[in-house]
The first five atom37 places (N, CA, C, CB, O) and aatype in JSON, in Angstrom:
{
  "aatype": [19, 11, 15, 8, 13, 1, 13, 1, 10, 0, 16, 7, 7, 14, 15, 1, 19, 13, 19, 15, 10, 13, 0, 0, 19, 13, 1, 7, 6, 11, 12, 15, 6, 19, 6, 6, 16, 10, 11, 1, 9, 5, 15, 8, 11, 7, 19, 9, 7, 16, 9, 19, 19, 2, 15, 6, 7, 9, 14, 9, 1, 16, 16, 10, 3, 2, 15, 16, 16, 19, 5, 18, 0, 7, 10, 13, 8, 5, 10, 0, 9, 11, 0, 1, 15, 16, 19, 1, 3, 9, 3, 14, 5, 2, 3, 10, 16, 13, 10, 1, 19, 1, 15, 11, 11, 8, 6, 9, 12, 19, 0, 14, 3, 11, 6, 18, 10, 10, 9, 19, 9, 5, 2, 14, 15, 6],
  "atom_mask": [
    [1, 1, 1, 1, 1],
    [1, 1, 1, 1, 1],
    [1, 1, 1, 1, 1],
    [1, 1, 1, 1, 1],
    [1, 1, 1, 1, 1],
    [1, 1, 1, 1, 1],
    [1, 1, 1, 1, 1],
    [1, 1, 1, 1, 1],
    [1, 1, 1, 1, 1],
    [1, 1, 1, 1, 1],
    [1, 1, 1, 1, 1],
    [1, 1, 1, 0, 1],
    [1, 1, 1, 0, 1],
    [1, 1, 1, 1, 1],
    [1, 1, 1, 1, 1],
    [1, 1, 1, 1, 1],
    [1, 1, 1, 1, 1],
    [1, 1, 1, 1, 1],
    [1, 1, 1, 1, 1],
    [1, 1, 1, 1, 1],
    [1, 1, 1, 1, 1],
    [1, 1, 1, 1, 1],
    [1, 1, 1, 1, 1],
    [1, 1, 1, 1, 1],
    [1, 1, 1, 1, 1],
    [1, 1, 1, 1, 1],
    [1, 1, 1, 1, 1],
    [1, 1, 1, 0, 1],
    [1, 1, 1, 1, 1],
    [1, 1, 1, 1, 1],
    [1, 1, 1, 1, 1],
    [1, 1, 1, 1, 1],
    [1, 1, 1, 1, 1],
    [1, 1, 1, 1, 1],
    [1, 1, 1, 1, 1],
    [1, 1, 1, 1, 1],
    [1, 1, 1, 1, 1],
    [1, 1, 1, 1, 1],
    [1, 1, 1, 1, 1],
    [1, 1, 1, 1, 1],
    [1, 1, 1, 1, 1],
    [1, 1, 1, 1, 1],
    [1, 1, 1, 1, 1],
    [1, 1, 1, 1, 1],
    [1, 1, 1, 1, 1],
    [1, 1, 1, 0, 1],
    [1, 1, 1, 1, 1],
    [1, 1, 1, 1, 1],
    [1, 1, 1, 0, 1],
    [1, 1, 1, 1, 1],
    [1, 1, 1, 1, 1],
    [1, 1, 1, 1, 1],
    [1, 1, 1, 1, 1],
    [1, 1, 1, 1, 1],
    [1, 1, 1, 1, 1],
    [1, 1, 1, 1, 1],
    [1, 1, 1, 0, 1],
    [1, 1, 1, 1, 1],
    [1, 1, 1, 1, 1],
    [1, 1, 1, 1, 1],
    [1, 1, 1, 1, 1],
    [1, 1, 1, 1, 1],
    [1, 1, 1, 1, 1],
    [1, 1, 1, 1, 1],
    [1, 1, 1, 1, 1],
    [1, 1, 1, 1, 1],
    [1, 1, 1, 1, 1],
    [1, 1, 1, 1, 1],
    [1, 1, 1, 1, 1],
    [1, 1, 1, 1, 1],
    [1, 1, 1, 1, 1],
    [1, 1, 1, 1, 1],
    [1, 1, 1, 1, 1],
    [1, 1, 1, 0, 1],
    [1, 1, 1, 1, 1],
    [1, 1, 1, 1, 1],
    [1, 1, 1, 1, 1],
    [1, 1, 1, 1, 1],
    [1, 1, 1, 1, 1],
    [1, 1, 1, 1, 1],
    [1, 1, 1, 1, 1],
    [1, 1, 1, 1, 1],
    [1, 1, 1, 1, 1],
    [1, 1, 1, 1, 1],
    [1, 1, 1, 1, 1],
    [1, 1, 1, 1, 1],
    [1, 1, 1, 1, 1],
    [1, 1, 1, 1, 1],
    [1, 1, 1, 1, 1],
    [1, 1, 1, 1, 1],
    [1, 1, 1, 1, 1],
    [1, 1, 1, 1, 1],
    [1, 1, 1, 1, 1],
    [1, 1, 1, 1, 1],
    [1, 1, 1, 1, 1],
    [1, 1, 1, 1, 1],
    [1, 1, 1, 1, 1],
    [1, 1, 1, 1, 1],
    [1, 1, 1, 1, 1],
    [1, 1, 1, 1, 1],
    [1, 1, 1, 1, 1],
    [1, 1, 1, 1, 1],
    [1, 1, 1, 1, 1],
    [1, 1, 1, 1, 1],
    [1, 1, 1, 1, 1],
    [1, 1, 1, 1, 1],
    [1, 1, 1, 1, 1],
    [1, 1, 1, 1, 1],
    [1, 1, 1, 1, 1],
    [1, 1, 1, 1, 1],
    [1, 1, 1, 1, 1],
    [1, 1, 1, 1, 1],
    [1, 1, 1, 1, 1],
    [1, 1, 1, 1, 1],
    [1, 1, 1, 1, 1],
    [1, 1, 1, 1, 1],
    [1, 1, 1, 1, 1],
    [1, 1, 1, 1, 1],
    [1, 1, 1, 1, 1],
    [1, 1, 1, 1, 1],
    [1, 1, 1, 1, 1],
    [1, 1, 1, 1, 1],
    [1, 1, 1, 1, 1],
    [1, 1, 1, 1, 1],
    [1, 1, 1, 1, 1],
    [1, 1, 1, 1, 1]
  ],
  "atom_positions": [
    [[-2.29, 10.23, -18.06], [-2.44, 11.19, -16.98], [-1.31, 10.95, -15.97], [-3.85, 11.08, -16.3], [-1.16, 9.84, -15.46]],
    [[-0.55, 11.97, -15.7], [0.54, 11.85, -14.75], [0.02, 12.0, -13.33], [1.63, 12.91, -15.05], [-0.72, 12.93, -13.02]],
    [[0.41, 11.07, -12.48], [-0.01, 11.1, -11.08], [0.79, 12.15, -10.32], [0.15, 9.71, -10.43], [1.98, 12.33, -10.57]],
    [[0.14, 12.83, -9.4], [0.81, 13.83, -8.58], [1.3, 13.23, -7.27], [-0.13, 14.99, -8.29], [1.91, 13.93, -6.46]],
    [[1.05, 11.94, -7.06], [1.49, 11.28, -5.84], [2.5, 10.2, -6.17], [0.29, 10.68, -5.09], [2.39, 9.5, -7.17]],
    [[3.48, 10.08, -5.31], [4.44, 8.99, -5.42], [4.29, 8.17, -4.15], [5.92, 9.52, -5.62], [4.5, 8.68, -3.05]],
    [[3.95, 6.9, -4.29], [3.75, 6.03, -3.14], [4.99, 5.2, -2.92], [2.52, 5.12, -3.35], [5.6, 4.71, -3.87]],
    [[5.37, 5.06, -1.67], [6.51, 4.22, -1.35], [6.15, 3.36, -0.15], [7.78, 5.08, -1.05], [5.88, 3.86, 0.94]],
    [[6.14, 2.07, -0.37], [5.91, 1.13, 0.71], [7.27, 0.66, 1.19], [5.01, -0.06, 0.27], [8.06, 0.12, 0.41]],
    [[7.55, 0.85, 2.44], [8.83, 0.41, 2.97], [8.57, -0.71, 3.97], [9.6, 1.58, 3.64], [7.73, -0.58, 4.85]],
    [[9.29, -1.79, 3.82], [9.14, -2.9, 4.75], [10.44, -3.17, 5.5], [8.69, -4.16, 4.01], [10.64, -4.27, 6.01]],
    [[11.3, -2.2, 5.58], [12.55, -2.32, 6.31], [13.35, -1.05, 6.17], [0.0, 0.0, 0.0], [12.85, -0.06, 5.65]],
    [[14.59, -1.07, 6.62], [15.47, 0.08, 6.44], [15.44, 1.05, 7.61], [0.0, 0.0, 0.0], [14.94, 0.71, 8.68]],
    [[15.97, 2.26, 7.41], [16.12, 3.23, 8.5], [14.8, 3.63, 9.15], [16.8, 4.45, 7.98], [14.77, 3.93, 10.35]],
    [[13.71, 3.65, 8.38], [12.44, 4.05, 8.96], [11.97, 3.06, 10.02], [11.38, 4.17, 7.87], [11.21, 3.42, 10.92]],
    [[12.44, 1.81, 9.93], [12.05, 0.79, 10.9], [12.52, 1.18, 12.31], [12.63, -0.58, 10.5], [11.83, 0.92, 13.29]],
    [[13.69, 1.8, 12.4], [14.21, 2.25, 13.69], [13.26, 3.28, 14.28], [15.63, 2.84, 13.54], [12.93, 3.22, 15.47]],
    [[12.82, 4.23, 13.46], [11.89, 5.26, 13.9], [10.59, 4.64, 14.39], [11.61, 6.24, 12.76], [10.07, 5.02, 15.45]],
    [[10.05, 3.69, 13.62], [8.79, 3.03, 13.98], [8.95, 2.28, 15.29], [8.33, 2.07, 12.86], [8.11, 2.39, 16.17]],
    [[10.03, 1.52, 15.42], [10.25, 0.74, 16.63], [10.42, 1.62, 17.85], [11.48, -0.14, 16.46], [9.87, 1.33, 18.91]],
    [[11.17, 2.71, 17.7], [11.37, 3.64, 18.8], [10.03, 4.22, 19.25], [12.33, 4.77, 18.39], [9.72, 4.25, 20.44]],
    [[9.25, 4.68, 18.28], [7.97, 5.29, 18.62], [7.04, 4.27, 19.28], [7.31, 5.87, 17.37], [6.41, 4.58, 20.29]],
    [[6.96, 3.07, 18.7], [6.07, 2.04, 19.24], [6.45, 1.66, 20.66], [6.08, 0.8, 18.34], [5.58, 1.52, 21.53]],
    [[7.74, 1.5, 20.91], [8.21, 1.13, 22.24], [7.88, 2.21, 23.26], [9.71, 0.86, 22.22], [7.42, 1.92, 24.36]],
    [[8.11, 3.44, 22.88], [7.82, 4.55, 23.79], [6.33, 4.65, 24.06], [8.34, 5.88, 23.22], [5.91, 4.82, 25.2]],
    [[5.53, 4.53, 23.01], [4.09, 4.74, 23.16], [3.43, 3.64, 23.98], [3.43, 4.83, 21.81], [2.51, 3.91, 24.75]],
    [[3.89, 2.41, 23.83], [3.27, 1.3, 24.54], [3.77, 1.15, 25.97], [3.5, 0.03, 23.8], [2.99, 0.89, 26.88]],
    [[5.09, 1.31, 26.16], [5.65, 0.91, 27.43], [6.14, 2.0, 28.34], [0.0, 0.0, 0.0], [6.43, 1.73, 29.51]],
    [[6.23, 3.18, 27.88], [6.85, 4.22, 28.69], [5.82, 5.23, 29.2], [7.93, 4.94, 27.9], [4.63, 5.17, 28.85]],
    [[6.3, 6.15, 30.01], [5.45, 7.18, 30.58], [4.94, 8.13, 29.5], [6.2, 7.96, 31.66], [5.6, 8.34, 28.48]],
    [[3.77, 8.7, 29.74], [3.18, 9.62, 28.77], [4.08, 10.82, 28.54], [1.8, 10.08, 29.24], [4.09, 11.38, 27.45]],
    [[4.85, 11.23, 29.55], [5.75, 12.36, 29.36], [6.82, 12.04, 28.31], [6.42, 12.74, 30.7], [7.23, 12.92, 27.57]],
    [[7.25, 10.78, 28.25], [8.24, 10.38, 27.24], [7.62, 10.36, 25.85], [8.82, 9.0, 27.58], [8.28, 10.68, 24.86]],
    [[6.34, 9.99, 25.78], [5.62, 10.04, 24.5], [5.55, 11.48, 24.03], [4.2, 9.42, 24.64], [5.84, 11.77, 22.87]],
    [[5.16, 12.37, 24.92], [5.05, 13.78, 24.57], [6.41, 14.33, 24.14], [4.5, 14.59, 25.76], [6.5, 15.12, 23.2]],
    [[7.46, 13.92, 24.83], [8.81, 14.37, 24.48], [9.2, 13.91, 23.07], [9.83, 13.84, 25.52], [9.79, 14.67, 22.31]],
    [[8.87, 12.67, 22.74], [9.16, 12.14, 21.41], [8.38, 12.9, 20.34], [8.83, 10.64, 21.34], [8.93, 13.25, 19.3]],
    [[7.11, 13.16, 20.61], [6.29, 13.91, 19.65], [6.81, 15.33, 19.47], [4.82, 13.93, 20.1], [6.82, 15.86, 18.36]],
    [[7.25, 15.96, 20.56], [7.82, 17.31, 20.47], [9.09, 17.31, 19.63], [8.11, 17.87, 21.86], [9.33, 18.23, 18.85]],
    [[9.91, 16.28, 19.82], [11.15, 16.18, 19.06], [10.86, 16.02, 17.57], [12.0, 15.0, 19.56], [11.52, 16.65, 16.73]],
    [[9.88, 15.17, 17.23], [9.5, 15.0, 15.83], [8.98, 16.32, 15.27], [8.42, 13.89, 15.68], [9.38, 16.73, 14.18]],
    [[8.11, 16.99, 16.02], [7.51, 18.24, 15.59], [8.56, 19.33, 15.37], [6.5, 18.71, 16.61], [8.37, 20.22, 14.54]],
    [[9.66, 19.26, 16.11], [10.68, 20.3, 16.0], [11.58, 20.15, 14.77], [11.53, 20.29, 17.23], [12.34, 21.06, 14.45]],
    [[11.5, 19.01, 14.08], [12.31, 18.83, 12.88], [11.92, 19.85, 11.81], [12.16, 17.4, 12.33], [10.75, 20.2, 11.67]],
    [[12.9, 20.3, 11.07], [12.69, 21.29, 10.02], [11.68, 20.78, 9.0], [14.02, 21.64, 9.33], [11.79, 19.66, 8.51]],
    [[10.71, 21.6, 8.69], [9.72, 21.28, 7.68], [8.49, 20.55, 8.17], [0.0, 0.0, 0.0], [7.51, 20.41, 7.43]],
    [[8.5, 20.06, 9.43], [7.34, 19.34, 9.94], [6.19, 20.31, 10.18], [7.7, 18.59, 11.25], [6.33, 21.3, 10.9]],
    [[5.08, 20.01, 9.56], [3.88, 20.85, 9.69], [3.03, 20.39, 10.86], [3.06, 20.81, 8.39], [2.48, 21.21, 11.59]],
    [[2.93, 19.07, 11.04], [2.12, 18.56, 12.13], [2.27, 17.07, 12.32], [0.0, 0.0, 0.0], [2.75, 16.35, 11.44]],
    [[1.85, 16.62, 13.51], [1.85, 15.19, 13.83], [0.48, 14.8, 14.36], [2.96, 14.85, 14.86], [-0.21, 15.6, 15.01]],
    [[0.1, 13.57, 14.07], [-1.18, 13.03, 14.54], [-0.93, 11.61, 15.01], [-2.28, 13.07, 13.42], [-0.26, 10.83, 14.32]],
    [[-1.44, 11.25, 16.18], [-1.45, 9.87, 16.64], [-2.89, 9.41, 16.58], [-0.84, 9.73, 18.09], [-3.79, 10.05, 17.13]],
    [[-3.1, 8.27, 15.92], [-4.44, 7.73, 15.69], [-4.52, 6.36, 16.35], [-4.78, 7.64, 14.16], [-3.58, 5.57, 16.25]],
    [[-5.63, 6.06, 17.02], [-5.76, 4.72, 17.61], [-6.19, 3.71, 16.55], [-6.79, 4.74, 18.78], [-6.38, 4.06, 15.39]],
    [[-6.34, 2.46, 16.95], [-6.64, 1.38, 16.0], [-8.0, 1.52, 15.34], [-6.56, 0.06, 16.7], [-8.26, 0.88, 14.32]],
    [[-8.86, 2.34, 15.89], [-10.19, 2.57, 15.31], [-10.21, 3.78, 14.37], [-11.21, 2.76, 16.41], [-11.26, 4.11, 13.81]],
    [[-9.06, 4.44, 14.2], [-8.99, 5.6, 13.32], [-9.31, 6.91, 13.99], [0.0, 0.0, 0.0], [-9.5, 7.93, 13.32]],
    [[-9.38, 6.9, 15.31], [-9.72, 8.11, 16.07], [-8.43, 8.81, 16.51], [-10.6, 7.77, 17.3], [-7.59, 8.2, 17.16]],
    [[-8.28, 10.09, 16.15], [-7.08, 10.82, 16.58], [-7.08, 11.03, 18.09], [-7.0, 12.19, 15.86], [-8.08, 11.45, 18.67]],
    [[-5.94, 10.72, 18.71], [-5.84, 10.89, 20.16], [-4.8, 11.94, 20.57], [-5.49, 9.56, 20.8], [-4.82, 12.42, 21.7]],
    [[-3.91, 12.3, 19.65], [-2.95, 13.39, 19.87], [-2.74, 14.08, 18.54], [-1.59, 12.87, 20.46], [-2.65, 13.43, 17.5]],
    [[-2.66, 15.4, 18.56], [-2.44, 16.13, 17.32], [-1.83, 17.49, 17.59], [-3.75, 16.29, 16.55], [-1.98, 18.05, 18.68]],
    [[-1.15, 18.02, 16.59], [-0.65, 19.39, 16.68], [-1.35, 20.25, 15.62], [0.9, 19.43, 16.48], [-0.98, 21.41, 15.42]],
    [[-2.35, 19.69, 14.97], [-3.07, 20.39, 13.9], [-4.47, 20.78, 14.36], [-3.15, 19.51, 12.63], [-4.93, 20.34, 15.41]],
    [[-5.13, 21.61, 13.57], [-6.51, 21.98, 13.89], [-7.43, 20.77, 13.72], [-6.99, 23.15, 13.0], [-7.06, 19.79, 13.08]],
    [[-8.62, 20.85, 14.29], [-9.54, 19.72, 14.34], [-9.94, 19.2, 12.95], [-10.78, 20.1, 15.09], [-9.88, 18.0, 12.72]],
    [[-10.33, 20.08, 12.05], [-10.82, 19.6, 10.74], [-9.7, 18.94, 9.94], [-11.42, 20.76, 9.94], [-9.92, 17.92, 9.28]],
    [[-8.5, 19.51, 9.98], [-7.35, 18.91, 9.28], [-7.0, 17.56, 9.9], [-6.13, 19.85, 9.33], [-6.73, 16.59, 9.19]],
    [[-7.01, 17.5, 11.22], [-6.71, 16.26, 11.94], [-7.69, 15.16, 11.55], [-6.74, 16.49, 13.45], [-7.28, 14.05, 11.23]],
    [[-8.97, 15.46, 11.59], [-9.99, 14.46, 11.27], [-9.85, 13.98, 9.83], [-11.41, 15.04, 11.5], [-9.97, 12.78, 9.56]],
    [[-9.59, 14.88, 8.91], [-9.44, 14.52, 7.51], [-8.23, 13.6, 7.31], [-9.3, 15.78, 6.65], [-8.35, 12.52, 6.73]],
    [[-7.06, 14.02, 7.79], [-5.85, 13.21, 7.62], [-5.96, 11.88, 8.34], [-4.64, 13.97, 8.14], [-5.6, 10.84, 7.79]],
    [[-6.47, 11.89, 9.57], [-6.58, 10.66, 10.36], [-7.47, 9.63, 9.66], [-7.13, 10.97, 11.76], [-7.09, 8.46, 9.54]],
    [[-8.63, 10.06, 9.21], [-9.56, 9.14, 8.55], [-9.0, 8.58, 7.26], [0.0, 0.0, 0.0], [-9.05, 7.37, 7.03]],
    [[-8.47, 9.44, 6.42], [-7.99, 9.0, 5.11], [-6.71, 8.16, 5.2], [-7.74, 10.21, 4.22], [-6.59, 7.15, 4.52]],
    [[-5.78, 8.57, 6.03], [-4.53, 7.82, 6.13], [-4.68, 6.54, 6.95], [-3.46, 8.68, 6.73], [-3.91, 5.6, 6.76]],
    [[-5.64, 6.49, 7.84], [-5.94, 5.24, 8.53], [-6.44, 4.21, 7.52], [-7.01, 5.47, 9.65], [-5.99, 3.06, 7.52]],
    [[-7.35, 4.63, 6.65], [-7.86, 3.72, 5.6], [-6.76, 3.3, 4.64], [-9.0, 4.4, 4.82], [-6.68, 2.13, 4.25]],
    [[-5.9, 4.24, 4.24], [-4.81, 3.94, 3.33], [-3.82, 2.95, 3.96], [-4.08, 5.22, 2.92], [-3.34, 2.04, 3.29]],
    [[-3.52, 3.14, 5.24], [-2.59, 2.24, 5.93], [-3.17, 0.82, 6.01], [-2.28, 2.78, 7.34], [-2.44, -0.16, 5.86]],
    [[-4.46, 0.72, 6.27], [-5.11, -0.6, 6.3], [-4.99, -1.27, 4.94], [-6.6, -0.48, 6.72], [-4.66, -2.45, 4.85]],
    [[-5.27, -0.54, 3.88], [-5.18, -1.08, 2.52], [-3.74, -1.45, 2.16], [-5.74, -0.07, 1.51], [-3.5, -2.5, 1.57]],
    [[-2.79, -0.59, 2.5], [-1.38, -0.86, 2.21], [-0.9, -2.1, 2.96], [-0.51, 0.35, 2.58], [-0.2, -2.93, 2.39]],
    [[-1.28, -2.23, 4.23], [-0.9, -3.41, 5.02], [-1.49, -4.67, 4.4], [-1.38, -3.27, 6.49], [-0.82, -5.7, 4.3]],
    [[-2.74, -4.59, 4.0], [-3.4, -5.73, 3.36], [-2.7, -6.11, 2.06], [-4.88, -5.4, 3.08], [-2.53, -7.29, 1.77]],
    [[-2.3, -5.13, 1.28], [-1.59, -5.37, 0.02], [-0.26, -6.06, 0.26], [-1.37, -4.06, -0.73], [0.08, -7.02, -0.43]],
    [[0.5, -5.57, 1.23], [1.8, -6.19, 1.57], [1.6, -7.63, 2.0], [2.52, -5.39, 2.69], [2.36, -8.51, 1.59]],
    [[0.58, -7.89, 2.81], [0.31, -9.25, 3.28], [-0.22, -10.15, 2.17], [-0.68, -9.22, 4.43], [0.06, -11.35, 2.17]],
    [[-0.97, -9.58, 1.23], [-1.44, -10.37, 0.08], [-0.26, -10.85, -0.76], [-2.41, -9.54, -0.78], [-0.27, -11.97, -1.27]],
    [[0.73, -10.0, -0.91], [1.92, -10.35, -1.68], [2.74, -11.4, -0.94], [2.78, -9.1, -1.97], [3.23, -12.36, -1.54]],
    [[2.9, -11.22, 0.36], [3.67, -12.15, 1.18], [3.06, -12.19, 2.59], [5.19, -11.73, 1.24], [3.25, -11.25, 3.36]],
    [[2.33, -13.26, 2.93], [1.67, -13.34, 4.23], [2.63, -13.28, 5.43], [0.88, -14.61, 4.31], [2.19, -13.03, 6.55]],
    [[3.91, -13.51, 5.21], [4.89, -13.45, 6.29], [5.43, -12.03, 6.5], [6.05, -14.41, 6.0], [6.18, -11.78, 7.44]],
    [[5.03, -11.11, 5.64], [5.54, -9.75, 5.68], [4.52, -8.82, 6.33], [5.89, -9.26, 4.26], [3.37, -9.22, 6.54]],
    [[4.92, -7.61, 6.65], [4.01, -6.62, 7.22], [4.48, -5.23, 6.85], [3.92, -6.78, 8.76], [5.67, -5.0, 6.61]],
    [[3.55, -4.31, 6.8], [3.86, -2.91, 6.51], [4.53, -2.29, 7.73], [2.58, -2.13, 6.12], [4.03, -2.41, 8.85]],
    [[5.65, -1.61, 7.52], [6.32, -0.94, 8.63], [6.36, 0.57, 8.45], [7.72, -1.47, 8.78], [6.57, 1.29, 9.43]],
    [[6.17, 1.04, 7.24], [6.25, 2.48, 6.99], [5.6, 2.78, 5.65], [7.72, 2.98, 7.02], [5.71, 2.0, 4.71]],
    [[4.92, 3.91, 5.57], [4.28, 4.34, 4.34], [4.59, 5.81, 4.13], [2.73, 4.09, 4.38], [4.41, 6.62, 5.03]],
    [[5.06, 6.14, 2.94], [5.38, 7.53, 2.63], [4.62, 7.93, 1.37], [6.92, 7.73, 2.46], [4.69, 7.25, 0.35]],
    [[3.91, 9.04, 1.46], [3.19, 9.59, 0.31], [3.71, 11.0, 0.09], [1.62, 9.57, 0.53], [3.68, 11.83, 1.0]],
    [[4.18, 11.25, -1.12], [4.71, 12.59, -1.43], [3.89, 13.2, -2.55], [6.21, 12.52, -1.82], [3.71, 12.6, -3.61]],
    [[3.4, 14.4, -2.3], [2.65, 15.14, -3.31], [3.44, 16.4, -3.64], [1.21, 15.49, -2.8], [4.55, 16.59, -3.14]],
    [[2.9, 17.25, -4.47], [3.58, 18.5, -4.81], [3.75, 19.4, -3.59], [2.8, 19.25, -5.89], [4.75, 20.12, -3.48]],
    [[2.8, 19.36, -2.67], [2.82, 20.27, -1.52], [3.36, 19.66, -0.24], [1.45, 20.78, -1.27], [4.01, 20.35, 0.55]],
    [[3.11, 18.37, -0.02], [3.46, 17.76, 1.26], [4.06, 16.37, 1.1], [2.23, 17.68, 2.14], [3.94, 15.73, 0.06]],
    [[4.71, 15.95, 2.15], [5.14, 14.57, 2.29], [4.51, 14.08, 3.58], [6.73, 14.42, 2.3], [4.68, 14.68, 4.64]],
    [[3.77, 12.97, 3.48], [3.08, 12.42, 4.64], [3.71, 11.07, 4.94], [1.54, 12.29, 4.4], [3.74, 10.19, 4.09]],
    [[4.21, 10.92, 6.15], [4.84, 9.68, 6.57], [3.95, 9.03, 7.62], [6.27, 9.92, 7.13], [3.51, 9.67, 8.57]],
    [[3.7, 7.74, 7.43], [2.81, 7.01, 8.31], [3.58, 5.83, 8.9], [1.54, 6.53, 7.56], [4.1, 4.99, 8.16]],
    [[3.64, 5.77, 10.22], [4.29, 4.67, 10.92], [3.21, 3.87, 11.63], [5.38, 5.2, 11.94], [2.71, 4.28, 12.68]],
    [[2.84, 2.71, 11.07], [1.78, 1.91, 11.69], [2.32, 1.0, 12.78], [1.07, 1.08, 10.65], [3.47, 0.56, 12.73]],
    [[1.49, 0.73, 13.75], [1.78, -0.22, 14.8], [0.49, -1.0, 15.04], [2.3, 0.5, 16.12], [-0.53, -0.7, 14.42]],
    [[0.51, -1.98, 15.92], [-0.7, -2.76, 16.18], [-1.82, -1.91, 16.76], [-0.39, -3.9, 17.12], [-2.98, -2.07, 16.4]],
    [[-1.46, -1.02, 17.66], [-2.48, -0.24, 18.37], [-2.61, 1.21, 17.91], [-2.19, -0.26, 19.82], [-3.64, 1.83, 18.11]],
    [[-1.55, 1.73, 17.3], [-1.54, 3.15, 16.95], [-0.95, 3.38, 15.57], [-0.75, 3.95, 17.98], [-0.3, 2.52, 14.99]],
    [[-1.21, 4.58, 15.07], [-0.68, 5.02, 13.78], [-0.11, 6.42, 14.02], [-1.78, 5.02, 12.64], [-0.8, 7.29, 14.54]],
    [[1.13, 6.62, 13.64], [1.72, 7.95, 13.73], [1.75, 8.54, 12.34], [3.15, 7.9, 14.36], [2.28, 7.93, 11.41]],
    [[1.19, 9.72, 12.19], [1.17, 10.43, 10.91], [1.97, 11.72, 11.08], [-0.31, 10.73, 10.42], [1.7, 12.5, 11.99]],
    [[2.95, 11.92, 10.21], [3.75, 13.14, 10.24], [3.63, 13.81, 8.88], [5.25, 12.84, 10.59], [3.9, 13.19, 7.85]],
    [[3.22, 15.07, 8.89], [3.07, 15.83, 7.66], [4.19, 16.85, 7.61], [1.67, 16.53, 7.58], [4.42, 17.59, 8.57]],
    [[4.9, 16.88, 6.48], [5.98, 17.85, 6.37], [6.02, 18.48, 4.99], [7.32, 17.2, 6.68], [5.47, 17.96, 4.02]],
    [[6.69, 19.61, 4.93], [6.93, 20.31, 3.69], [8.19, 19.7, 3.08], [7.06, 21.86, 3.91], [9.26, 19.82, 3.67]],
    [[8.09, 19.05, 1.92], [9.25, 18.35, 1.36], [10.35, 19.27, 0.86], [8.81, 17.47, 0.24], [11.47, 18.82, 0.64]],
    [[10.06, 20.54, 0.67], [11.06, 21.45, 0.14], [11.93, 22.08, 1.23], [10.39, 22.53, -0.66], [12.88, 22.79, 0.93]],
    [[11.59, 21.82, 2.49], [12.38, 22.39, 3.6], [13.35, 21.38, 4.14], [11.46, 22.89, 4.73], [14.09, 21.67, 5.07]]
  ]
}
């Protein structure tokens, strides 16, 4: 059976800059700067929506409708926890910095941090 999902665990590289930028802004800067960063991400070609989830899996910012937000937030929060655990099981000195899931219809990018999770859903063909 051929899988329709391609999983990519990234523990470094260009996505790390994105994660670090987002984490720094979200933790230490004014909320207006957070909103500005989210607007900039949302404006990228092909981006369908963004969700910020707290450490308990509760969405705190979203550009999507409620039911879609709750579904993505719950499922990708659980997946990020499992992916982080897997990376640490392989190497306890390592940590998950980025998770990308690509399906036939969407590409979902997850940037985990200690306190928050950023989920970006985009159309991979755009």
